[in-house]
C-alpha positions in Angstrom: -21.9 51.7 -69.3 -24.8 49.8 -67.8 -23.3 46.6 -69.2 -20.0 47.3 -67.5 -21.7 48.0 -64.2 -23.8 44.8 -64.5 -20.6 42.9 -65.3 -18.9 44.4 -62.3 -21.8 43.6 -60.0 -21.8 40.0 -61.4 -18.1 39.6 -60.7 -18.6 41.0 -57.2 -21.4 38.5 -56.4 -19.2 35.7 -57.8 -16.3 36.7 -55.6 -18.6 36.8 -52.5 -20.0 33.4 -53.4 -16.6 32.0 -53.9 -15.3 33.5 -50.6 -18.3 32.2 -48.7 -17.8 28.7 -50.2 -14.1 28.8 -49.2 -15.1 30.0 -45.7 -17.7 27.1 -45.4 -15.1 24.7 -46.7 -12.5 25.9 -44.2 -15.0 25.8 -41.4 -16.0 22.3 -42.3 -12.3 21.3 -42.3 -11.7 23.0 -39.0 -14.7 21.3 -37.5 -13.5 18.0 -38.8 -10.1 18.5 -37.3 -11.6 19.5 -34.0 -13.8 16.4 -34.0 -10.8 14.3 -35.0 -8.8 15.8 -32.2 -11.6 15.2 -29.8 -11.8 11.6 -30.8 -8.0 11.3 -30.5 -8.1 12.7 -27.0 -10.9 10.4 -26.1 -9.0 7.5 -27.6 -5.8 8.5 -25.7 -7.7 8.8 -22.4 -9.3 5.4 -23.1 -5.9 3.9 -23.8 -4.4 5.4 -20.7 -7.4 4.2 -18.6 -7.1 0.7 -20.0 -3.3 0.7 -19.4 -3.8 1.9 -15.8 -6.5 -0.7 -15.2 -4.2 -3.4 -16.6 -1.2 -2.3 -14.4 -3.4 -2.1 -11.3 -5.2 -5.5 -11.8 -2.4 -7.6 -13.2 0.6 -6.2 -11.5 1.3 -4.5 -8.1 3.4 -1.7 -9.5 1.0 1.1 -8.6 0.6 -0.2 -5.1 4.3 -0.6 -4.5 4.9 3.0 -5.8 2.2 4.3 -3.4 3.9 2.6 -0.4 7.3 4.0 -1.4 5.9 7.5 -1.1 5.4 7.1 2.7 8.2 7.8 5.1 8.7 8.4 8.8 8.6 12.2 9.3 5.9 12.9 6.7 3.2 15.4 7.6 -0.4 14.6 8.1 -1.3 16.9 5.2 1.1 15.0 2.9 -0.3 11.6 3.9 -3.8 12.9 3.2 -2.8 14.1 -0.2 -1.2 10.8 -1.1 -3.6 8.3 0.4 -6.7 10.2 1.3 -8.7 9.8 4.5 -8.4 6.7 6.7 -11.1 4.1 7.0 -10.6 3.8 10.8 -8.8 5.8 13.5 -7.7 4.6 17.0 -5.8 6.4 19.7 -2.9 4.6 21.5 -3.6 3.7 25.2 0.1 3.6 25.9 0.7 7.1 24.5 -2.4 9.2 24.0 -0.5 11.5 21.7 -0.2 8.8 19.1 -3.0 7.9 16.7 -3.3 5.0 14.4 -4.8 5.7 11.0 -6.0 2.5 9.2 -6.3 2.2 5.4 -8.0 -0.8 3.8 -6.8 -1.4 0.3 -7.7 -4.2 -2.1 -4.2 -5.9 -1.9 -2.8 -4.6 1.4 -3.7 -2.9 4.6 -1.7 0.1 5.7 -1.4 1.7 9.2 0.0 5.1 9.7 1.2 6.0 13.3 0.8 9.8 13.8 2.0 11.9 16.7 1.9 15.7 16.8 0.9 16.0 13.1 3.8 13.9 12.0 4.3 10.3 10.9 6.1 8.3 13.6 5.8 5.0 11.8 3.8 2.9 9.3 3.1 -0.7 8.7 2.1 -2.8 5.6 0.3 -6.1 5.7 -0.2 -8.2 2.6 -3.7 -9.4 1.7 -2.8 -11.1 -1.5 -0.5 -14.2 -1.7 1.9 -12.6 -4.2 1.9 -9.1 -2.9 5.5 -8.8 -1.8 6.8 -5.2 -1.5 10.4 -4.4 -0.8 11.0 -3.8 2.9 13.0 -0.6 3.4 16.6 -1.3 4.3 15.9 -5.1 4.0 14.7 -7.9 1.8 11.4 -8.4 -0.1 8.5 -9.3 2.1 7.8 -13.0 2.5 10.9 -14.2 0.7 12.9 -15.5 3.6 12.2 -16.6 7.2 12.7 -14.4 10.2 15.7 -16.5 11.2 17.3 -15.9 7.8 16.4 -12.2 7.7 17.8 -11.2 11.0 20.6 -13.0 12.8 21.2 -10.1 15.2 19.5 -8.8 18.3 15.8 -8.5 18.4 12.8 -8.2 20.8 9.5 -10.0 20.1 5.8 -9.7 20.8 3.1 -12.3 20.3 -0.4 -13.3 21.3 -2.8 -16.2 20.8 -6.1 -14.5 22.1 -8.0 -11.9 20.1 -5.3 -12.0 17.5 -2.8 -14.7 16.7 0.5 -13.0 15.8 4.2 -13.0 16.2 6.4 -10.0 15.5 10.0 -9.0 16.2 11.7 -5.7 16.2 15.3 -4.9 15.4 17.1 -1.5 15.8 18.4 -0.2 12.5 21.0 2.0 14.2 22.2 5.6 14.0 22.7 5.5 10.2 19.0 4.8 9.8 18.0 7.6 12.2 17.5 5.1 15.1 14.5 3.6 13.4 13.2 0.1 14.1 12.2 -2.5 11.6 9.4 -4.8 12.6 8.6 -8.0 10.7 6.2 -10.8 11.6 3.2 -13.1 11.0 -0.4 -11.9 11.3 -3.1 -14.6 11.2 -5.5 -12.7 8.8 -2.7 -11.6 6.4 -1.8 -13.5 3.2 0.4 -16.6 3.1 3.6 -15.6 1.3 6.1 -17.9 -0.4 5.7 -21.0 1.8 6.3 -24.6 0.8 3.3 -25.8 2.8 -0.3 -25.2 1.9 -2.1 -22.4 3.8 -3.7 -24.6 6.4 -0.6 -26.6 7.2 1.6 -23.5 7.4 -0.8 -21.7 9.8 -1.3 -24.8 11.9 2.4 -25.2 12.5 2.9 -21.5 13.5 -0.2 -21.5 15.7 0.9 -24.7 17.4 4.3 -23.2 18.2 2.7 -20.0 19.5 0.4 -21.9 21.8 3.5 -23.7 23.1 5.3 -20.5 23.6 2.3 -19.0 25.5 2.2 -22.0 27.8 6.0 -21.8 28.4 5.8 -18.1 29.3 2.7 -18.5 31.4 4.1 -21.4 33.5 7.7 -20.1 33.6 9.6 -22.8 31.9 13.4 -22.6 31.6 15.1 -20.2 29.3 16.5 -23.0 27.1 12.9 -24.3 26.3 11.8 -20.8 25.5 14.8 -20.2 23.2 14.2 -23.5 21.4 10.5 -22.7 20.8 11.3 -19.2 19.6 13.9 -20.5 17.2 11.4 -22.9 15.8 8.9 -20.0 15.2 11.6 -17.9 13.6 12.5 -20.7 11.3 8.9 -21.1 10.2 7.6 -17.6 9.7 8.0 -15.8 6.4 6.7 -12.4 7.3 3.5 -11.1 5.8 3.8 -7.9 7.7 6.4 -5.2 8.3 6.7 -1.8 9.9 9.2 1.0 10.1 9.0 3.1 13.2 10.6 5.3 15.8 8.1 4.2 18.3 8.5 1.5 21.0 7.9 -2.2 20.1 4.9 -2.3 22.5 3.1 0.6 20.7 3.7 -1.1 17.4 2.2 -4.2 18.7 -0.7 -2.2 20.1 -1.4 -0.8 16.6 -2.3 -4.3 15.3 -6.1 -4.7 14.9 -7.8 -7.6 16.7 -9.6 -10.2 14.6 -12.9 -8.5 15.2 -11.5 -5.0 14.4 -10.0 -6.2 11.2 -13.3 -7.8 10.1 -15.0 -4.5 10.9 -12.4 -2.6 8.8 -12.6 -4.9 5.8 -16.3 -5.7 6.2 -15.3 -9.4 5.9 
């Protein structure tokens, strides 16, 4: 009887030992799987991070996608969720209800025009020679001259003082919600798709703008003005564009002076 009880006790101990070993083995396997899964997740995150870094540094896809998310009519809250807080804010002197929000990005500068908690317009200026986003309702930025891009009616603004620039605005019509498209040349923006080198290209444009300033200041005849403007339009491949429901004068006002741009970019 005692031998049977001892045998039973021995078998019970053996079962517990076996169970415990199986449990330990299972625990080790589970732990190994968890570690492996953790390493896979880390590897996956690393791969995604490397891919995102590659896309951001060697292509402009992410930046183009960001710009495409912005539209006239967006709310302030939406803009903040997409782009974040601006680097600089100015209020329009022509319309105190309008504010200009400036965003300094590595490859481009973005300006959002806000009125009554709503986007009234926005502009994009290239800072990299091959940064050429698609202009809404139009061509790719920098690919053609102003003369080729728009053969219809337009109004223009320019200056040669605190900022050298030339922009022109065209109405897009009822089908485009009476929006205006502004294209132009800004002196501190990138030089896009031109045949001349940077210095030659800019010198030609600046020379023509100086000539236009003199003609407008001293009231030369309409034919001379038209000829000079045609020359400028045939030279300029836009490095800046804007979509807006605001007046052309307010859009011109939103441009930063040379000093303001240096302050924004810390250049």
